[in-house]
TORFIVO-86425 format. One record per residue: x, y, z of N, C-alpha, C in turn; residue in three letters. Coordinates in pm, whole numbers, padded with zeros to 5 digits, always signed. Example, Ala and Ser with C-alpha at 12.3 -4.5 7.8 and 13.67 -1.06 7.14 Angstrom:
# residues 2
+01319-00569+00780+01230-00450+00780+01320-00330+00780ALA
+01285-00225+00708+01367-00106+00714+01290+00003+00787SER
END
This chain:
# residues 251
+01370-06311+03635+01409-06175+03678+01459-06096+03551MET
+01411-05963+03564+01436-05874+03465+01493-05734+03521LYS
+01590-05667+03462+01620-05539+03512+01683-05460+03401LYS
+01672-05333+03407+01715-05241+03304+01806-05131+03371PHE
+01936-05152+03336+02037-05055+03412+02135-05021+03303GLU
+02165-04896+03307+02276-04847+03225+02269-04886+03081ASN
+02134-04873+03053+02101-04909+02899+02110-05051+02851ASN
+02139-05133+02958+02149-05272+02922+02012-05355+02992ILE
+01950-05420+02913+01829-05503+02957+01893-05653+02985PHE
+01856-05695+03113+01895-05831+03146+01776-05912+03182GLU
+01774-06037+03149+01672-06144+03203+01739-06260+03220SER
+01671-06352+03298+01712-06481+03315+01613-06580+03246THR
+01648-06696+03209+01550-06794+03144+01605-06942+03167ALA
+01522-07027+03146+01552-07166+03161+01564-07228+03029THR
+01654-07316+02995+01657-07392+02866+01556-07497+02873VAL
+01459-07493+02799+01336-07566+02798+01364-07694+02708GLU
+01276-07793+02715+01295-07901+02638+01291-07888+02490TYR
+01189-07798+02451+01164-07751+02316+01294-07681+02243GLU
+01370-07622+02341+01500-07541+02295+01623-07640+02296ASP
+01621-07755+02333+01739-07825+02353+01758-07930+02247SER
+01675-07975+02178+01702-08086+02054+01739-08213+02117GLY
+01791-08290+02027+01801-08422+02052+01925-08456+02154LEU
+02013-08376+02158+02128-08388+02244+02108-08332+02389LYS
+02005-08273+02416+01987-08217+02544+02062-08077+02566GLY
+02112-08004+02464+02190-07894+02481+02091-07784+02373ILE
+02135-07661+02420+02063-07562+02348+02088-07546+02209LEU
+02001-07546+02118+02022-07554+01965+02033-07410+01930THR
+02081-07393+01800+02096-07270+01731+01960-07194+01738ASN
+01854-07248+01694+01726-07200+01696+01679-07160+01841LYS
+01715-07233+01930+01683-07206+02081+01769-07090+02128GLY
+01881-07068+02087+01957-06936+02110+01883-06835+02065PHE
+01862-06825+01929+01791-06718+01874+01644-06677+01939LEU
+01576-06792+01962+01442-06785+02032+01469-06696+02158LEU
+01563-06746+02247+01576-06683+02390+01612-06535+02365LEU
+01709-06514+02268+01751-06383+02228+01626-06292+02194PHE
+01563-06341+02097+01436-06264+02053+01341-06241+02168GLN
+01308-06341+02259+01220-06327+02366+01281-06196+02464LYS
+01409-06198+02481+01456-06095+02555+01449-05959+02500THR
+01471-05949+02363+01452-05818+02290+01301-05785+02307ALA
+01218-05879+02291+01070-05837+02304+01040-05782+02461ASN
+01095-05856+02554+01090-05820+02693+01131-05672+02702ALA
+01258-05641+02647+01305-05516+02656+01210-05400+02595HIS
+01153-05431+02485+01063-05342+02425+00938-05331+02498SER
+00884-05439+02554+00786-05421+02662+00791-05350+02784ALA
+00922-05358+02813+00957-05269+02941+00943-05124+02918TYR
+00960-05079+02797+00968-04935+02767+00840-04907+02698ILE
+00741-04995+02693+00616-04977+02619+00629-04950+02475ASN
+00706-05045+02400+00724-05015+02266+00742-05163+02198PHE
+00645-05257+02247+00661-05395+02193+00542-05405+02087SER
+00544-05533+02044+00445-05558+01951+00299-05523+01990PHE
+00279-05547+02116+00136-05512+02172+00101-05375+02166ASN
+00204-05281+02196+00186-05138+02190+00182-05083+02041ASP
+00255-05149+01950+00263-05091+01810+00159-05133+01726LEU
+00081-05249+01762-00020-05300+01668-00149-05187+01680ILE
-00151-05120+01776-00267-05020+01778-00240-04928+01674GLU
-00125-04879+01625-00094-04797+01506-00068-04890+01386ASN
-00112-05000+01375-00075-05088+01257+00073-05101+01228ASP
+00153-05094+01331+00308-05102+01315+00359-05249+01388LEU
+00476-05286+01329+00531-05397+01399+00678-05402+01382SER
+00746-05471+01472+00886-05478+01455+00924-05593+01348TRP
+01017-05588+01255+01080-05706+01173+01207-05716+01181ILE
+01256-05822+01154+01417-05842+01159+01458-05849+01022ILE
+01578-05785+01004+01643-05777+00863+01766-05882+00864LEU
+01831-05875+00976+01948-05981+00989+01961-06032+01118ASN
+02017-06153+01120+02062-06216+01252+02205-06258+01226TRP
+02290-06241+01331+02429-06323+01339+02429-06368+01473ARG
+02492-06507+01475+02508-06579+01606+02638-06639+01602LEU
+02707-06652+01721+02833-06714+01726+02822-06781+01868GLN
+02833-06922+01867+02826-07000+01982+02965-07053+02047VAL
+02971-07038+02186+03101-07080+02227+03090-07209+02315PHE
+02986-07213+02386+02936-07348+02438+02785-07362+02468HIS
+02725-07472+02475+02584-07483+02475+02531-07531+02622ARG
+02455-07444+02672+02402-07482+02809+02309-07609+02802PRO
+02306-07676+02899+02222-07815+02900+02071-07787+02931ASN
+01984-07872+02884+01837-07873+02917+01838-07838+03055ARG
+01721-07753+03100+01675-07721+03242+01773-07644+03301GLU
+01894-07588+03255+01975-07505+03304+01938-07363+03305SER
+01977-07282+03378+01956-07142+03402+02043-07055+03309LYS
+02016-06956+03232+02088-06870+03165+02060-06725+03199VAL
+02146-06633+03163+02130-06496+03186+02161-06432+03038THR
+02072-06350+02999+02076-06280+02879+02080-06137+02893ILE
+02176-06069+02811+02203-05924+02821+02164-05872+02668LYS
+02101-05757+02676+02084-05706+02533+02093-05535+02534THR
+02127-05496+02448+02123-05339+02426+02120-05293+02292TRP
+02108-05167+02276+02103-05112+02132+02226-05038+02110ILE
+02310-05091+02006+02430-05029+01985+02439-04895+01881SER
+02325-04910+01795+02324-04817+01699+02165-04787+01647PHE
+02142-04676+01602+02007-04646+01538+02028-04528+01435TYR
+01935-04531+01335+01919-04427+01259+01757-04424+01229ASN
+01714-04343+01130+01579-04331+01102+01514-04459+01048HIS
+01593-04561+01006+01547-04680+00933+01544-04804+01035ILE
+01661-04828+01109+01680-04942+01167+01761-04931+01306TYR
+01755-05042+01378+01842-05047+01503+01918-05158+01496THR
+02047-05147+01558+02133-05276+01566+02129-05303+01723LEU
+02096-05442+01748+02085-05477+01895+02173-05593+01917ARG
+02252-05587+02026+02348-05679+02051+02305-05774+02176GLU
+02354-05903+02187+02319-05996+02291+02440-06059+02339TYR
+02425-06111+02473+02527-06199+02527+02440-06284+02628GLU
+02490-06427+02617+02428-06513+02703+02534-06580+02788MET
+02515-06590+02921+02581-06642+03015+02528-06769+03083TYR
+02602-06865+03127+02547-06979+03195+02542-06959+03341ASP
+02510-07061+03417+02508-07055+03563+02644-07029+03635GLU
+02755-07041+03571+02886-07020+03624+02941-06887+03567ASN
+02849-06822+03496+02890-06686+03436+02988-06702+03314ASN
+02993-06812+03264+03067-06837+03134+02986-06785+03023ASN
+03047-06706+02929+02984-06677+02816+02966-06782+02716LEU
+02821-06791+02692+02782-06911+02596+02789-06863+02462CYS
+02724-06738+02429+02708-06701+02276+02708-06539+02279ALA
+02720-06490+02169+02704-06355+02136+02609-06350+01998ILE
+02544-06245+01986+02449-06238+01862+02437-06085+01839ALA
+02394-06061+01713+02344-05933+01687+02230-05943+01577GLU
+02145-05848+01602+02027-05838+01491+02001-05698+01450SER
+01942-05699+01339+01888-05559+01288+01742-05557+01266LYS
+01688-05459+01339+01554-05449+01337+01492-05322+01271PHE
+01377-05326+01220+01310-05208+01167+01161-05214+01198CYS
+01090-05105+01184+00944-05093+01190+00881-05128+01059LEU
+00785-05209+01060+00690-05232+00947+00551-05188+00952PHE
+00514-05097+00850+00378-05044+00844+00283-05155+00792ASP
+00196-05215+00865+00114-05321+00823+00019-05278+00717LEU
-00032-05155+00738-00143-05110+00643-00075-05088+00494THR
+00042-05024+00480+00100-04981+00369+00190-05098+00314ARG
+00228-05181+00398+00304-05307+00355+00450-05261+00326GLY
+00513-05178+00404+00643-05140+00383+00711-05082+00509ARG
+00841-05080+00498+00920-05018+00617+00877-04896+00650ILE
+00853-04878+00789+00814-04730+00837+00948-04659+00895ALA
+00938-04530+00916+01038-04456+00981+01039-04471+01139LYS
+01148-04484+01204+01154-04506+01339+01126-04364+01401LEU
+01073-04354+01530+01042-04231+01606+01177-04150+01624PRO
+01173-04029+01629+01286-03955+01658+01341-03971+01790GLU
+01253-04012+01885+01307-04031+02021+01344-04168+02041ASN
+01377-04255+01948+01407-04390+01965+01530-04418+02064ILE
+01631-04329+02035+01745-04330+02121+01716-04306+02264GLY
+01625-04211+02279+01609-04178+02436+01526-04278+02502THR
+01426-04345+02426+01350-04453+02473+01432-04581+02517MET
+01535-04636+02433+01618-04741+02444+01733-04719+02539TYR
+01792-04604+02489+01924-04576+02527+02023-04644+02422GLY
+02138-04616+02422+02246-04678+02339+02377-04706+02418THR
+02457-04799+02367+02581-04813+02421+02669-04850+02306ILE
+02789-04790+02320+02894-04781+02206+02981-04912+02226ASP
+02901-05031+02220+02974-05164+02240+02909-05263+02150LYS
+03000-05332+02074+02961-05425+01984+03025-05561+02012LYS
+02937-05666+01995+02974-05808+02024+03067-05841+01915VAL
+03035-05804+01792+03128-05841+01683+03214-05718+01638PHE
+03329-05761+01562+03389-05640+01516+03345-05593+01380ASN
+03249-05529+01384+03185-05493+01261+03106-05372+01269ASN
+03074-05302+01169+02994-05172+01177+02839-05193+01145ASP
+02816-05301+01069+02693-05335+01032+02666-05471+01003ASP
+02535-05524+00983+02516-05660+00949+02499-05642+00801LEU
+02565-05727+00718+02567-05704+00570+02455-05774+00504PRO
+02419-05720+00378+02324-05803+00291+02405-05907+00229ARG
+02365-06034+00252+02446-06143+00203+02405-06174+00044LEU
+02481-06173-00040+02465-06188-00174+02424-06317-00217ALA
+02355-06350-00320+02337-06480-00374+02451-06547-00420ASP
+02480-06675-00397+02584-06747-00423+02597-06757-00589PRO
+02725-06755-00633+02737-06754-00786+02788-06882-00837THR
+02794-06975-00740+02840-07112-00778+02723-07213-00812THR
+02736-07332-00846+02638-07426-00852+02578-07495-00744TYR
+02450-07503-00724+02402-07550-00599+02433-07717-00585PRO
+02441-07772-00467+02459-07911-00453+02331-07979-00422ILE
+02239-07933-00397+02096-07970-00367+01992-07864-00368PHE
+01866-07891-00391+01765-07796-00395+01618-07864-00351SER
+01544-07795-00299+01403-07850-00260+01291-07743-00270ASP
+01168-07787-00286+01068-07684-00291+00977-07736-00154LYS
+00896-07627-00136+00815-07622-00001+00705-07533-00014TYR
+00579-07564-00005+00464-07482+00009+00440-07423+00158LYS
+00432-07295+00179+00426-07242+00299+00282-07274+00380VAL
+00291-07303+00492+00155-07341+00557+00132-07257+00660ARG
+00013-07257+00725-00036-07150+00822+00049-07158+00947ARG
+00112-07274+00984+00183-07285+01108+00323-07222+01092PHE
+00368-07189+00974+00491-07129+00940+00490-06977+00977ASP
+00359-06915+00996+00347-06774+01011+00353-06708+01136LEU
+00386-06582+01135+00392-06518+01265+00270-06416+01259ASP
+00271-06325+01364+00148-06239+01387+00146-06133+01267ALA
+00259-06115+01196+00247-06036+01070+00206-06090+00952ASN
+00159-06216+00971+00113-06303+00851+00228-06312+00750MET
+00345-06325+00802+00468-06356+00712+00533-06478+00779HIS
+00617-06553+00707+00682-06663+00771+00780-06618+00883VAL
+00760-06668+01006+00850-06630+01126+00982-06638+01097HIS
+01056-06533+01132+01204-06527+01091+01293-06652+01138ASN
+01253-06714+01247+01326-06834+01279+01293-06965+01209LEU
+01166-06969+01140+01142-07057+01044+01222-07092+00926ASN
+01284-06962+00901+01373-06970+00772+01511-07064+00806TYR
+01544-07072+00943+01641-07169+00979+01596-07292+00969LEU
+01464-07329+00976+01412-07459+00958+01429-07515+00812ASN
+01395-07406+00733+01403-07440+00589+01531-07467+00542PHE
+01631-07394+00600+01783-07402+00564+01816-07571+00619ALA
+01800-07582+00748+01834-07709+00793+01782-07837+00729TYR
+01661-07824+00665+01604-07921+00578+01689-07967+00462GLU
+01755-07879+00406+01851-07897+00286+01975-07965+00333LEU
+02029-07974+00460+02149-08045+00490+02149-08177+00470LEU
+02271-08235+00429+02286-08383+00430+02243-08454+00569PRO
+02192-08562+00561+02151-08624+00690+02269-08634+00793GLU
+02388-08661+00752+02501-08665+00844+02515-08538+00909ASN
+02518-08435+00827+02529-08302+00884+02412-08259+00971ILE
+02290-08280+00934+02189-08242+01002+02192-08297+01144PHE
+02229-08433+01157+02231-08501+01282+02357-08493+01368TYR
+02459-08427+01294+02588-08401+01356+02586-08291+01450GLY
+02713-08230+01495+02703-08124+01584+02663-08002+01501PRO
+02596-07910+01571+02550-07790+01522+02661-07695+01473GLU
+02635-07622+01364+02733-07518+01342+02740-07397+01442PHE
+02835-07360+01469+02861-07259+01581+02856-07107+01538ASN
+02837-07077+01397+02817-06966+01345+02702-06969+01248ASN
+02617-06867+01260+02505-06860+01163+02496-06700+01133ILE
+02469-06685+00999+02437-06537+00950+02300-06563+00870GLU
+02211-06472+00894+02075-06470+00816+02052-06335+00760ILE
+02016-06326+00633+01990-06203+00585+01847-06212+00525PHE
+01758-06141+00571+01615-06142+00521+01582-06047+00417PHE
+01551-06073+00296+01546-05958+00188+01391-05953+00136LYS
+01310-06043+00127+01177-06046+00097+01091-06134+00197HIS
+00979-06085+00226+00892-06175+00309+00830-06284+00229GLU
+00805-06389+00299+00740-06511+00239+00596-06518+00308ILE
+00494-06544+00211+00356-06528+00276+00291-06658+00247LYS
+00179-06681+00307+00088-06809+00319+00071-06860+00171LEU
+00077-06982+00138+00056-07041+00011+00171-07041-00101GLY
+00263-06952-00064+00381-06933-00162+00458-07073-00160GLN
+00491-07103-00283+00596-07206-00278+00748-07155-00282THR
+00819-07213-00203+00977-07145-00207+01051-07260-00262ILE
+01162-07211-00328+01266-07308-00391+01392-07271-00325HIS
+01440-07360-00251+01571-07337-00165+01686-07416-00224SER
+01792-07356-00237+01928-07414-00279+02021-07415-00170PHE
+02102-07519-00191+02210-07556-00091+02351-07536-00169LEU
+02446-07466-00111+02572-07442-00182+02680-07478-00078TYR
+02810-07517-00134+02914-07516-00033+02969-07374-00011ASN
+02997-07333+00110+03049-07197+00136+03207-07192+00090ASP
+03239-07111-00014+03371-07093-00056+03467-07037+00056PRO
+03403-06958+00144+03483-06897+00243+03497-06971+00381ASP
+03429-07086+00389+03440-07148+00516+03434-07303+00479HIS
+03547-07372+00499+03560-07511+00479+03444-07598+00557PRO
+03373-07681+00492+03259-07751+00553+03140-07663+00585ASN
+03151-07544+00551+03028-07468+00562+02937-07461+00461GLY
+02820-07399+00480+02713-07399+00363+02643-07272+00367TYR
+02591-07234+00230+02503-07128+00214+02377-07178+00164ILE
+02282-07128+00217+02121-07161+00173+02063-07037+00112ILE
+02008-07043-00010+01949-06944-00082+01804-06964-00105CYS
+01719-06899-00041+01573-06938-00052+01511-06825-00138ILE
+01456-06887-00245+01400-06803-00362+01250-06841-00378LYS
+01179-06774-00449+01039-06797-00492+01035-06921-00581ASN
+00933-06961-00623+00916-07080-00712+00980-07069-00853GLU
+00973-06963-00912+01026-06934-01034+01165-06883-01031ASP
+01222-06862-00911+01364-06819-00882+01392-06673-00920GLU
+01286-06580-00932+01299-06453-00973+01319-06364-00858THR
+01301-06409-00740+01286-06333-00604+01376-06400-00495VAL
+01478-06332-00442+01539-06400-00331+01477-06351-00204THR
+01430-06455-00126+01371-06418+00006+01477-06408+00122HIS
+01578-06505+00122+01673-06491+00228+01807-06564+00177SER
+01922-06540+00233+02049-06607+00223+02101-06630+00378ASN
+02138-06756+00391+02172-06803+00511+02304-06872+00515ILE
+02407-06834+00612+02523-06901+00612+02548-06981+00742LYS
+02593-07095+00726+02618-07186+00837+02752-07256+00838LEU
+02839-07215+00943+02979-07249+00937+03036-07258+01077TYR
+03166-07316+01081+03238-07330+01220+03355-07233+01217ASN
END
């Protein structure tokens, strides 16, 4: 079921096996995937999705994610997702999300920052002047913030690092590493007891430079000084001269 009323796009979904992980409950990647699918459906509803943009060599890309989880729906349960645009300028839009379970309990909130990418020129493109009319906007934020920040590189020493060569199955239709695969890279650095323990209920992801096929990335794990038992993951290129992404995981 999908509907678009009062500038809020709403859809329902089922928590599938691949979204639920070992414990049978929705994972952080599953939350972000369902939110992203709903954003795509919203854009398709107004004829401004990837399939519409590709004719002009344009595509949507994500600059930031932020997620906060309150409780996790079980596998095969139904959820309702609401999304809307809270802000836009000529460069990017801010999109808000809420997910509710079958009893109308709020499961999670999220926010993302989107921009258009010119596939021919390989750079960010200007948003159309009528973007606000197309989507509509609502002056409602799920977080108490004005914007999603550019997460800075950590200044402390890493506690672990690892290298990985990007493969074809890591890529999306833009021929860059898919934004949710950055979360996979981050999780691979976690200690085993943390990886198999309860998931973090807060995630922040800042995408700085795209990662392409054949690149070797060098990822670093840090303790988060602002959140006890939290972590920061910094993903760089092989010689550590370019930062591709910074990710925060905490409770």
